[in-house]
VEXDREN-2710 file (C-alpha; in Angstrom, 1 decimal):
% VEXDREN-2710
k/r/px/py/pz
1/MET/13.2/17.7/26.7
2/ASN/13.7/19.2/23.6
3/THR/17.2/19.2/23.1
4/SER/19.2/20.1/19.3
5/HIS/19.0/17.5/18.6
6/HIS/15.6/16.2/18.7
7/ARG/13.8/14.4/16.1
8/PRO/9.7/14.7/15.2
9/ALA/9.9/11.2/15.2
10/ASP/11.1/10.5/18.4
11/THR/7.6/11.2/19.5
12/TRP/6.5/7.7/18.7
13/SER/3.5/7.1/17.1
14/PRO/1.5/3.9/14.9
15/LEU/1.5/5.8/11.8
16/TYR/5.1/5.8/11.6
17/PHE/4.5/2.4/10.4
18/LEU/3.2/4.5/7.5
19/ALA/6.9/5.6/6.9
20/SER/7.7/2.0/5.7
21/LEU/4.4/1.1/4.0
22/GLY/5.3/3.6/1.6
23/ALA/8.9/2.4/1.2
24/GLY/7.2/-0.8/0.9
25/GLY/4.8/0.7/-2.2
26/LEU/7.6/2.8/-4.3
27/VAL/9.6/-1.0/-4.1
28/VAL/6.3/-2.2/-6.2
29/THR/6.3/0.9/-8.0
30/PHE/10.3/0.0/-9.9
31/PHE/8.8/-3.5/-10.0
32/MET/5.7/-2.4/-12.5
33/PHE/8.9/-1.7/-15.1
34/LEU/10.3/-5.2/-15.3
35/MET/6.7/-7.0/-14.5
36/PHE/5.3/-4.9/-17.8
37/TRP/8.2/-4.1/-20.2
38/VAL/10.9/-7.6/-19.5
39/PRO/9.4/-10.7/-21.2
40/HIS/8.5/-13.6/-19.1
41/PRO/6.9/-16.3/-21.2
42/ASP/7.6/-19.6/-18.9
43/GLN/6.3/-17.7/-16.0
44/PRO/3.3/-14.9/-15.1
45/VAL/5.7/-12.7/-13.2
46/PRO/9.8/-11.9/-14.2
47/VAL/12.6/-13.4/-12.3
48/PHE/16.2/-13.3/-12.4
49/GLU/16.8/-15.2/-15.1
50/ASP/14.4/-12.8/-17.8
51/ILE/15.6/-10.0/-16.4
52/LEU/19.2/-10.7/-17.1
53/LYS/18.2/-11.9/-20.8
54/ALA/16.5/-8.7/-21.2
55/PHE/19.8/-6.6/-19.9
56/THR/21.9/-9.0/-22.4
57/THR/19.9/-8.5/-25.6
58/GLY/18.0/-5.3/-24.9
59/THR/18.4/-2.0/-26.4
60/LEU/19.4/0.7/-24.5
61/PRO/16.8/2.1/-23.5
62/MET/15.7/-1.1/-22.4
63/LYS/19.2/-2.0/-20.2
64/ALA/18.8/1.7/-18.8
65/ALA/15.1/0.8/-17.5
66/ILE/16.1/-2.4/-16.3
67/LEU/19.0/-0.6/-14.2
68/ILE/16.9/2.0/-12.7
69/ALA/14.1/-0.4/-11.8
70/VAL/16.5/-3.1/-10.1
71/THR/18.6/0.1/-8.4
72/GLY/14.7/1.5/-6.7
73/THR/13.5/-1.5/-5.7
74/ALA/17.3/-2.7/-3.1
75/GLY/17.6/0.4/-2.1
76/PHE/13.7/1.2/-1.2
77/ALA/13.0/-2.4/-0.1
78/PHE/16.3/-1.9/2.4
79/LEU/14.4/1.5/3.5
80/ASN/11.5/-0.2/3.6
81/ILE/12.8/-3.2/5.9
82/LYS/15.0/-0.7/8.1
83/LEU/11.8/1.5/9.0
84/LEU/9.8/-1.9/9.5
85/VAL/12.2/-3.1/12.2
86/TRP/12.9/0.9/14.1
87/ASN/9.5/0.6/14.2
88/LEU/9.2/-2.4/16.2
89/THR/11.7/-1.3/18.2
90/GLN/9.7/1.9/19.3
91/PHE/5.8/-0.5/19.6
92/ALA/8.0/-2.6/21.9
93/SER/9.2/0.2/24.6
94/PHE/5.9/2.3/24.2
95/ARG/3.5/0.0/24.9
96/LYS/5.0/-0.1/28.3
97/THR/3.9/4.1/28.6
98/GLU/0.7/5.3/29.5
99/SER/0.9/6.7/26.6
100/TYR/-0.8/3.4/24.6
101/THR/-3.0/3.0/27.8
102/LYS/-4.2/6.1/26.5
103/LEU/-4.3/6.0/22.6
104/VAL/-6.2/2.0/23.1
105/THR/-8.7/3.2/24.8
106/SER/-9.6/6.1/22.4
107/ASN/-11.2/6.2/19.1
108/GLY/-6.9/6.2/17.8
109/GLU/-6.2/2.7/18.6
110/THR/-7.4/1.4/15.1
111/GLN/-3.7/3.4/14.5
112/PHE/-2.2/-0.2/15.7
113/LEU/-3.4/-1.1/12.0
114/ALA/-0.8/0.3/10.6
115/MET/1.3/-2.6/12.3
116/PRO/-0.3/-5.6/10.4
117/LEU/-0.2/-3.3/7.4
118/ALA/3.6/-2.6/7.1
119/LEU/4.3/-6.4/8.1
120/ALA/2.1/-7.4/4.9
121/MET/3.7/-5.4/2.8
122/THR/7.2/-6.1/3.6
123/VAL/6.1/-9.5/2.7
124/ASN/5.1/-8.7/-0.3
125/ALA/8.0/-6.3/-1.0
126/GLY/10.4/-9.8/0.0
127/PHE/8.8/-11.5/-2.6
128/ILE/9.7/-8.9/-5.6
129/LEU/13.3/-8.7/-4.2
130/GLY/13.1/-13.0/-4.6
131/LEU/12.2/-12.7/-7.7
132/VAL/14.8/-9.9/-8.8
133/PHE/17.7/-10.6/-7.1
134/VAL/17.7/-14.8/-6.2
135/PRO/18.6/-16.9/-9.6
136/GLY/16.8/-20.5/-9.9
137/LEU/13.6/-19.0/-7.3
138/TRP/11.4/-20.2/-9.8
139/SER/11.9/-23.8/-9.3
140/VAL/11.3/-23.9/-5.5
141/VAL/8.2/-21.5/-5.6
142/GLU/5.6/-23.5/-5.2
143/TYR/7.3/-24.7/-2.0
144/LEU/7.5/-21.0/-0.9
145/PHE/4.1/-20.4/-1.4
146/PRO/2.2/-22.0/1.4
147/LEU/5.1/-19.9/3.8
148/ALA/4.0/-17.0/2.3
149/MET/0.4/-18.3/3.1
150/ILE/1.1/-18.9/6.3
151/ALA/3.0/-15.3/6.5
152/PHE/0.3/-13.7/5.4
153/GLY/-2.4/-15.8/7.9
154/LEU/-0.6/-14.9/10.9
155/ILE/-0.3/-11.3/10.0
156/ALA/-4.2/-11.3/9.4
157/VAL/-4.6/-13.4/12.9
158/LEU/-2.7/-10.2/14.3
159/ALA/-4.7/-7.5/12.6
160/PHE/-8.1/-9.2/13.0
161/ARG/-7.2/-8.9/17.0
162/ARG/-6.5/-5.7/17.0
163/ILE/-9.6/-5.5/15.0
164/GLY/-11.9/-7.0/17.2
165/GLY/-10.0/-5.6/20.9
166/PHE/-11.3/-2.0/19.0
167/LEU/-15.1/-3.5/17.9
168/GLY/-15.3/-5.0/20.9
169/ARG/-14.4/-2.1/23.6
170/VAL/-16.5/-0.1/21.3
171/LEU/-19.8/-1.4/20.5
172/SER/-20.4/-3.1/24.2
173/GLU/-19.6/-0.3/26.0
174/GLY/-21.5/3.0/25.3
175/GLY/-20.6/6.5/25.2
176/VAL/-16.4/5.3/24.3
177/PHE/-16.6/5.8/20.4
178/ASP/-15.8/9.9/20.1
179/VAL/-18.4/10.4/17.2
180/THR/-17.2/13.6/16.9
181/ALA/-13.8/13.6/16.7
182/ASN/-14.4/10.4/13.6
183/ASN/-14.0/13.3/11.3
184/SER/-12.1/11.9/8.8
185/PHE/-11.1/8.9/7.2
186/ALA/-8.3/7.4/9.9
187/GLN/-11.1/4.5/10.9
188/LEU/-10.5/3.3/7.0
189/LEU/-6.8/1.7/8.2
190/PRO/-8.5/-1.8/9.6
191/ALA/-9.6/-2.2/6.0
192/PHE/-6.6/-1.2/4.1
193/ALA/-4.4/-3.5/6.6
194/LEU/-7.1/-6.6/5.6
195/SER/-7.1/-5.3/1.9
196/MET/-3.1/-5.2/1.6
197/ILE/-3.3/-8.8/3.7
198/ALA/-5.5/-10.2/0.7
199/VAL/-3.7/-9.0/-2.0
200/GLY/-0.7/-11.2/-0.6
201/MET/-2.5/-14.2/-0.1
202/SER/-4.3/-14.2/-3.8
203/ALA/-0.8/-14.0/-5.3
204/PRO/-0.1/-17.7/-5.3
205/ALA/-3.8/-18.0/-7.1
206/ALA/-2.1/-16.1/-10.0
207/MET/1.2/-18.1/-9.9
208/SER/0.8/-21.6/-8.1
209/THR/0.1/-24.6/-10.7
210/VAL/-0.7/-26.9/-7.6
211/PRO/-4.9/-26.9/-8.1
212/LEU/-5.0/-27.2/-3.9
213/ILE/-3.1/-24.4/-3.1
214/VAL/-4.9/-21.7/-6.0
215/GLY/-7.9/-22.8/-4.5
216/LEU/-6.5/-22.6/-1.0
217/SER/-4.9/-18.6/-2.5
218/LEU/-8.3/-17.9/-4.5
219/VAL/-11.1/-18.8/-1.1
220/LEU/-9.0/-17.5/1.4
221/SER/-7.8/-13.8/-0.5
222/ILE/-11.7/-13.7/-1.4
223/MET/-12.7/-13.6/2.2
224/LEU/-10.4/-11.1/3.2
225/GLY/-11.0/-8.5/0.6
226/THR/-14.9/-9.3/1.1
227/ILE/-14.3/-8.2/4.9
228/ALA/-11.6/-5.6/3.9
229/ALA/-14.1/-4.0/1.5
230/LEU/-17.5/-4.3/3.8
231/TYR/-15.6/-2.6/6.5
232/ALA/-14.2/0.2/4.0
233/ILE/-18.2/0.9/3.5
234/VAL/-20.0/0.8/6.6
235/ALA/-16.2/3.4/8.3
236/ALA/-17.0/5.3/4.8
237/ILE/-20.1/6.2/5.7
238/LEU/-20.1/6.9/9.2
239/ALA/-16.7/9.1/8.8
240/PHE/-18.8/11.2/5.8
241/ASN/-21.5/11.8/8.0
242/SER/-19.4/12.9/11.1
243/MET/-17.1/15.3/8.3
244/LEU/-20.2/16.6/6.9
245/HIS/-20.9/18.3/10.6
246/HIS/-18.0/18.9/11.6
247/GLY/-15.5/19.1/8.9
248/THR/-12.2/17.4/8.6
249/ALA/-9.4/17.4/11.0
250/LYS/-7.1/19.0/9.4
251/GLU/-4.1/16.6/10.6
252/SER/-6.6/13.6/9.8
253/ALA/-7.0/15.5/6.1
254/PRO/-4.4/13.1/4.1
255/THR/-6.7/9.8/5.1
256/LEU/-9.7/11.3/2.7
257/MET/-7.5/9.5/-0.1
258/ILE/-6.3/6.2/1.4
259/VAL/-9.6/4.7/-0.7
260/VAL/-7.2/5.3/-3.5
261/PRO/-4.8/2.5/-2.5
262/ILE/-7.4/-0.1/-1.1
263/LEU/-9.0/0.2/-4.3
264/THR/-5.6/-0.3/-5.9
265/VAL/-4.7/-3.5/-3.9
266/LEU/-8.1/-4.6/-4.2
267/GLY/-7.7/-4.7/-8.0
268/ILE/-4.9/-6.2/-8.3
269/MET/-6.2/-9.2/-6.0
270/THR/-9.2/-9.7/-8.3
271/LEU/-6.8/-9.9/-11.0
272/ARG/-5.0/-12.4/-9.2
273/GLN/-8.0/-14.3/-8.9
274/GLU/-9.4/-14.0/-12.2
275/HIS/-5.7/-15.4/-13.6
276/GLY/-6.0/-18.3/-11.4
277/LEU/-9.9/-19.2/-12.1
278/HIS/-8.4/-18.9/-15.8
279/THR/-5.4/-20.8/-15.4
280/THR/-6.1/-23.9/-12.7
281/PHE/-9.9/-23.8/-13.0
282/GLN/-10.7/-22.7/-16.3
283/ALA/-13.2/-20.0/-15.8
284/HIS/-12.6/-17.9/-19.5
285/GLY/-13.6/-14.4/-19.0
286/GLY/-14.0/-12.1/-21.3
287/VAL/-11.0/-10.1/-23.5
288/ALA/-12.8/-6.4/-21.8
289/ASP/-12.6/-8.1/-17.8
290/SER/-9.3/-5.7/-16.8
291/LEU/-10.6/-2.7/-18.3
292/LEU/-13.7/-2.7/-17.4
293/LEU/-12.0/-3.4/-13.2
294/THR/-9.3/-1.2/-13.8
295/THR/-11.0/1.6/-15.9
296/THR/-13.7/1.9/-13.1
297/ILE/-11.2/1.7/-10.5
298/LEU/-9.5/4.3/-11.7
299/ALA/-13.0/6.9/-11.5
300/VAL/-13.2/6.4/-8.3
301/GLN/-9.9/7.1/-7.1
302/GLY/-10.1/10.5/-9.5
303/VAL/-12.7/11.2/-8.0
304/PHE/-11.2/10.8/-4.1
305/LEU/-7.7/12.1/-4.9
306/ALA/-10.2/15.3/-6.0
307/LEU/-11.5/15.5/-2.8
308/GLY/-8.7/14.7/-1.3
309/LEU/-6.5/17.3/-2.6
310/LEU/-9.8/20.0/-2.1
311/VAL/-9.5/19.4/1.4
312/LEU/-5.8/19.1/1.7
313/LYS/-5.7/22.5/-0.3
314/ARG/-8.0/24.6/1.7
315/GLN/-6.8/23.8/5.1
316/LYS/-3.2/24.6/3.7
317/TYR/-2.4/21.7/5.1
318/ALA/1.0/21.7/3.1
319/ASP/1.8/25.0/5.3
320/SER/1.5/23.1/8.1
321/TYR/3.2/19.7/7.6
322/LEU/5.4/19.8/4.7
323/ARG/6.6/23.5/4.7
324/GLY/5.8/25.2/7.9
325/ASP/6.7/24.4/12.2
326/GLY/4.7/21.4/12.5
327/ASN/5.5/17.6/12.0
328/SER/2.2/14.9/11.9
329/ALA/3.0/11.3/11.1
330/GLY/0.1/11.1/10.2
331/ALA/1.7/13.0/6.5
332/TYR/3.1/9.6/5.6
333/ALA/-0.6/9.2/4.6
334/LEU/-0.2/11.1/1.7
335/VAL/2.5/8.7/-0.1
336/CYS/0.2/5.6/-0.5
337/PRO/-2.3/7.6/-2.8
338/GLY/-0.1/8.4/-5.1
339/VAL/2.6/5.1/-5.3
340/ALA/-1.1/3.9/-5.6
341/LEU/-2.2/5.4/-8.5
342/SER/1.2/4.7/-9.8
343/VAL/0.6/0.8/-9.9
344/MET/-3.1/1.0/-11.0
345/LEU/-2.4/3.4/-13.9
346/HIS/0.5/0.9/-15.1
347/PHE/-2.3/-2.3/-15.0
348/TRP/-4.7/-0.3/-16.9
349/ILE/-2.6/1.1/-19.5
350/ASN/-0.9/-2.9/-19.7
351/LYS/-3.8/-5.8/-18.6
352/GLY/-6.3/-2.7/-19.9
353/LEU/-6.0/-0.6/-22.6
354/VAL/-3.3/-3.1/-24.4
355/GLY/-5.0/-5.9/-23.6
356/ALA/-7.9/-4.9/-24.9
357/GLY/-6.2/-4.0/-28.0
358/LEU/-6.9/-0.4/-27.8
359/ILE/-3.6/0.7/-28.0
360/ALA/0.0/-0.7/-29.1
361/LYS/2.5/-1.7/-27.0
362/PHE/5.4/0.6/-26.4
363/GLY/3.8/3.5/-29.3
364/VAL/2.9/7.0/-28.7
365/ALA/-0.2/6.5/-27.0
366/TYR/1.5/4.1/-24.5
367/TRP/4.5/6.6/-23.2
368/SER/2.0/8.8/-23.3
369/LEU/0.0/7.8/-20.6
370/THR/3.1/5.6/-18.9
371/SER/4.5/9.0/-18.3
372/LEU/1.9/9.7/-16.2
373/ALA/2.2/6.5/-14.1
374/ILE/6.3/7.7/-13.8
375/ALA/5.5/11.2/-13.0
376/SER/3.5/9.9/-9.8
377/GLN/6.0/7.5/-8.9
378/ILE/8.6/10.5/-8.8
379/ALA/6.4/12.7/-6.9
380/MET/6.2/9.8/-4.5
381/ILE/9.9/9.5/-3.9
382/VAL/10.6/12.7/-3.7
383/LEU/7.3/13.4/-1.0
384/VAL/9.2/10.1/0.8
385/PHE/12.7/12.1/1.0
386/ILE/11.1/15.2/2.2
387/LEU/9.5/13.3/5.4
388/ASN/12.0/10.9/6.2
389/HIS/14.2/14.4/6.1
390/ARG/11.4/16.3/8.4
391/HIS/10.9/13.7/10.3
392/PHE/14.2/11.4/11.3
393/GLY/16.8/14.3/10.0
394/ARG/18.8/15.6/13.4
395/ARG/18.0/19.1/13.6
396/ALA/16.7/22.2/15.4
397/PRO/13.2/21.2/17.0
398/LEU/10.1/21.9/15.4
399/GLN/6.8/21.9/16.8
400/SER/5.8/18.2/17.5
401/VAL/2.1/17.7/16.9
402/PRO/0.7/14.4/17.9
403/ALA/-1.2/12.4/16.1
404/GLU/-5.1/12.0/16.5
END
């Protein structure tokens, strides 16, 4: 029964895991400041000692940037973990309801892949927390890489069990998959989950100095990334056909932009793999390889961003779920593309343009382009606060729209 204290989040959906995911993504956007602005000559990523040195000896703008980055990293990591724990608690209760039984026998069963997706993001965010706040972490990091790979491996098992359950059901039993309700990119969520696990699994390839760990990281992340890409391509083709016939499902319209974060995490995975191949196996690439990769990814992302925003505008999505009386947990899917665009812009600027010598680091062109990444980041921070207020703030009940 609705009361004056009812919250939309009280009607739980697996898509609320995307709230935790979005907060974790914002952790990464703040880490980009440290990654590309703080010198870290002794290892491929900045650690506590590098950050402290840069803050102590740096200019006033450097100090301000580090302070913002550290504060943002800590704040959104806390929100990420808090929302993950809340979602896991809600999921445990949800499994005992009739709604769970109904959802696992529908197209919406793949919504449960939001759980391994969020878990993988939290492991990634946890590693960032360690780098930023734990002194001396790099001296024991080689012991942490196997543990991280085990964690991602367990999350991968969870994801594959969910995917196997869904595909086993719909491919072995005729007529159980509603093609007419496949008119969005919601079925790309499994590919997104596998991509997030893959990018985490690729981290030791870029950072470890133990050939066996680097090799295992390369093999496992390549396998996961390849499966994710294959799944995404097949699901996108099937969904696009349905959208052409039936139009895009209004509540699921944000999923049109899910390709953006999938490409960002697969792109970072590829860059990490290339770094590992270079440092451990002496496989030398060209100076412009990163420029070609990141530019290609940004081009494809631009297409899907434009397509998604066009459909959202035509369907007046914001009037319904951001400003109006309706609420949808799927609205949190809007955070992922903006976060992913911000992160990919940082990599394109620093690894691509600066790496190829096209622009000077910290020059006018550099800051002009970087401002686009920061603008996207700020917009997503504002969006997260708006959504959290709508869904978690205690107030008079609004119309709560169940996720499809």
